[in-house]
C-alpha positions in Angstrom: -4.3 18.5 -3.4 -7.3 16.2 -3.0 -5.2 13.1 -2.4 -3.4 14.7 0.5 -6.6 16.3 1.9 -8.3 12.9 2.0 -5.6 10.9 3.8 -6.6 9.1 7.0 -4.5 8.9 10.2 -1.5 6.7 9.6 -1.7 6.9 5.8 1.1 8.2 3.6 1.5 8.6 -0.1 3.9 6.2 -1.8 3.6 7.5 -5.4 1.5 10.1 -7.2 0.5 10.5 -10.9 -1.4 12.9 -13.1 -3.1 12.7 -16.5 -0.7 13.1 -19.4 -0.9 16.2 -21.5 -2.0 14.1 -24.4 -5.2 13.1 -22.5 -7.3 16.2 -23.7 -6.0 15.7 -27.2 -6.9 12.0 -27.2 -10.4 12.6 -25.7 -11.2 15.6 -28.0 -11.1 13.9 -31.4 -14.9 13.9 -31.7 -15.2 17.4 -30.4 -12.7 18.6 -33.1 -14.9 16.8 -35.7 -17.9 18.7 -34.4 -16.1 22.0 -34.9 -15.0 21.0 -38.4 -18.6 20.1 -39.1 -19.7 23.5 -38.0 -17.4 25.2 -40.6 -18.6 22.8 -43.3 -22.2 23.6 -42.5 -21.4 27.3 -42.7 -19.7 26.8 -46.0 -22.6 25.0 -47.6 -25.3 27.2 -46.1 -27.1 29.2 -48.8 -27.1 33.0 -48.7 -29.9 34.7 -46.9 -33.0 34.9 -49.0 -36.8 34.7 -48.5 -39.0 31.7 -48.8 -37.9 28.1 -48.3 -34.3 28.9 -49.0 -34.2 31.4 -46.2 -35.7 28.9 -43.8 -33.1 26.3 -44.7 -30.4 28.9 -44.3 -31.6 29.8 -40.8 -31.8 26.1 -39.7 -28.2 25.5 -41.0 -27.0 28.6 -39.1 -28.5 27.2 -35.9 -27.0 23.8 -36.5 -23.6 25.5 -37.2 -23.7 27.4 -33.9 -24.8 24.3 -32.0 -22.1 22.1 -33.4 -19.4 24.8 -32.7 -20.7 25.4 -29.1 -20.8 21.7 -28.2 -17.4 21.1 -29.7 -15.7 23.9 -27.8 -17.5 23.1 -24.6 -16.4 19.4 -24.9 -12.8 20.5 -25.4 -12.9 22.8 -22.4 -14.4 20.0 -20.3 -11.6 17.6 -21.3 -9.0 20.2 -20.4 -10.6 20.6 -17.0 -10.5 16.9 -16.4 -6.8 16.8 -17.4 -5.9 19.7 -15.0 -7.8 18.4 -12.0 -7.1 14.6 -12.2 -5.0 13.2 -9.4 -4.0 9.6 -8.8 -2.0 8.2 -5.9 -0.9 4.9 -4.2 -0.7 5.1 -0.4 0.4 2.5 2.1 -3.3 1.6 2.4 -5.3 2.6 -0.7 -5.3 3.5 -4.4 -6.9 6.9 -4.9 -8.4 8.5 -8.0 -9.9 12.0 -8.2 -11.1 13.6 -11.4 -13.4 16.5 -12.4 -14.2 19.8 -10.9 -18.0 20.5 -10.6 -19.0 16.8 -10.8 -16.2 15.1 -9.0 -15.5 11.4 -9.9 -13.6 9.6 -7.2 -12.6 6.1 -6.2 -10.7 4.8 -3.2 -9.7 1.1 -3.4 -8.1 -0.7 -0.4 -4.9 -2.4 -1.4 -6.1 -5.5 0.5 -9.0 -5.9 -1.9 -6.9 -5.5 -5.1 -6.6 -8.8 -7.0 -4.9 -7.8 -10.2 -3.6 -4.8 -12.1 -3.4 -4.7 -15.9 -1.2 -2.2 -17.8 -1.8 -1.1 -21.4 1.0 1.0 -22.9 1.1 1.5 -26.7 4.0 2.5 -28.9 3.2 6.2 -28.6 2.5 5.8 -24.9 6.0 4.2 -24.4 7.6 7.0 -26.3 5.8 9.8 -24.4 5.5 8.1 -21.0 1.8 7.5 -20.5 -0.6 4.5 -20.4 -3.8 3.0 -19.0 -4.2 1.0 -15.9 -7.2 -1.3 -15.0 -7.5 -2.4 -11.4 -9.5 -5.5 -10.4 -10.7 -6.0 -6.8 -12.3 -8.8 -4.9 -15.8 -7.4 -5.7 -15.5 -8.5 -9.3 -16.7 -6.5 -12.3 -18.4 -4.0 -10.0 -15.0 -3.2 -8.4 -13.1 -2.6 -11.7 -11.4 0.8 -11.9 -9.7 2.3 -14.9 -7.0 5.0 -14.8 -6.7 6.4 -18.3 -3.7 8.2 -19.9 -1.7 8.6 -16.6 1.9 9.5 -16.5 4.4 6.9 -15.3 2.0 4.0 -15.5 4.7 1.3 -14.9 6.0 3.0 -11.8 2.4 3.4 -10.5 1.7 -0.3 -11.2 5.0 -1.4 -9.5 4.3 0.6 -6.4 0.8 -1.0 -6.1 2.3 -4.5 -6.5 5.1 -3.8 -4.0 2.6 -2.5 -1.4 0.3 -5.5 -2.1 3.2 -7.9 -1.5 4.0 -6.2 1.8 0.4 -6.7 2.8 0.5 -10.4 2.0 3.8 -10.8 3.9 2.4 -8.9 6.9 -0.7 -11.2 6.9 1.4 -14.4 6.7 3.9 -13.3 9.4 1.5 -14.1 12.4 0.6 -17.5 10.9 4.3 -18.3 10.5 4.9 -17.4 14.2 2.0 -19.2 15.7 2.1 -22.2 13.4 -0.7 -24.0 11.6 -3.8 -24.9 13.6 -3.0 -22.8 16.7 -4.5 -19.6 17.9 -1.7 -18.4 20.0 2.0 -18.2 20.0 3.9 -21.2 21.4 5.1 -21.0 25.0 8.7 -19.7 25.3 11.3 -22.3 25.7 14.2 -21.7 28.1 17.4 -21.6 26.1 20.5 -23.2 27.4 23.8 -21.4 27.1 25.2 -24.0 24.7 22.0 -24.0 22.5 21.3 -20.3 22.2 24.1 -19.4 19.7 23.1 -22.2 17.3 19.4 -21.3 17.7 20.2 -17.6 16.9 22.1 -18.6 13.8 19.3 -20.8 12.6 16.8 -18.1 13.2 18.9 -15.5 11.3 19.4 -17.9 8.4 15.6 -18.7 8.3 14.8 -14.9 8.3 17.3 -14.2 5.5 15.9 -17.1 3.4 12.3 -15.9 3.9 13.2 -12.3 2.9 15.1 -13.5 -0.2 12.1 -15.7 -1.2 9.7 -12.8 -0.8 11.8 -10.4 -2.7 12.2 -12.9 -5.5 8.4 -13.5 -5.6 7.7 -9.8 -5.9 10.2 -9.5 -8.8 8.7 -12.6 -10.5 5.2 -11.2 -10.2 6.3 -7.9 -11.9 8.0 -9.8 -14.7 4.9 -12.0 -15.2 2.7 -8.9 -15.4 5.0 -7.3 -18.0 4.9 -10.5 -20.1 1.1 -10.5 -19.9 0.8 -6.8 -20.8 3.0 -7.3 -23.8 0.9 -10.3 -25.0 3.7 -12.9 -24.6 1.6 -15.0 -22.2 -2.2 -15.4 -21.9 -4.2 -14.2 -18.9 -4.8 -17.8 -17.9 -1.1 -18.6 -17.9 -0.5 -15.4 -15.8 -3.1 -16.3 -13.2 -1.9 -19.9 -12.9 1.8 -18.9 -12.5 0.8 -16.1 -10.0 -1.1 -18.5 -7.9 1.9 -20.9 -8.0 4.3 -18.2 -6.8 2.1 -17.0 -4.0 1.5 -20.6 -2.8 5.3 -21.1 -2.4 5.6 -18.2 0.0 
């Protein structure tokens, strides 16, 4: 598999996904219309005769063959895309590999991901597929769309969970060193009477921080679901997300 073959040292796959079987059906509507058009052209084509009618008949025959060939080729291409597409979330990146001869790939660092939007219609909810759009710090140039993938909600949640872990890992050194300092404070000798109380306070602080971070991750997922269902606007989502992250 391409996703496994392209892992870097220290990287592991968290969740994988494929294109849903409905993808080639969804992408081949125009191709099917071309094939139908080929049969229509064959039906209205006049019988072989000489003169101008014969010329028109030959042109329509060429058109019929062309429409049929393009339609069939287009469907085969969509089936190849469906069979070869791979999507994965690792502990470091979001990976996308599509195509066979002309490979389309994208590898987005989780640290650069700014937002994930999920689009699951009524049919997608029933059959288990949807579209994901990933936004990165590079703006519109960094947008990446994962179309008709299986398990889109689980894929999105895995990305958000890994992103939250990255944020927590980045904030941990700052919490240890304190604001405005470049190094950890010098160790303070603990007296026998003070160490049990200090240990209890440290344990309570750690438990409180972990609870707050878990609550923030759950709140972000709920906010994203509300936005994807159209219950809140994008502006409301962004404002609430910034408020939740600021509280951490």
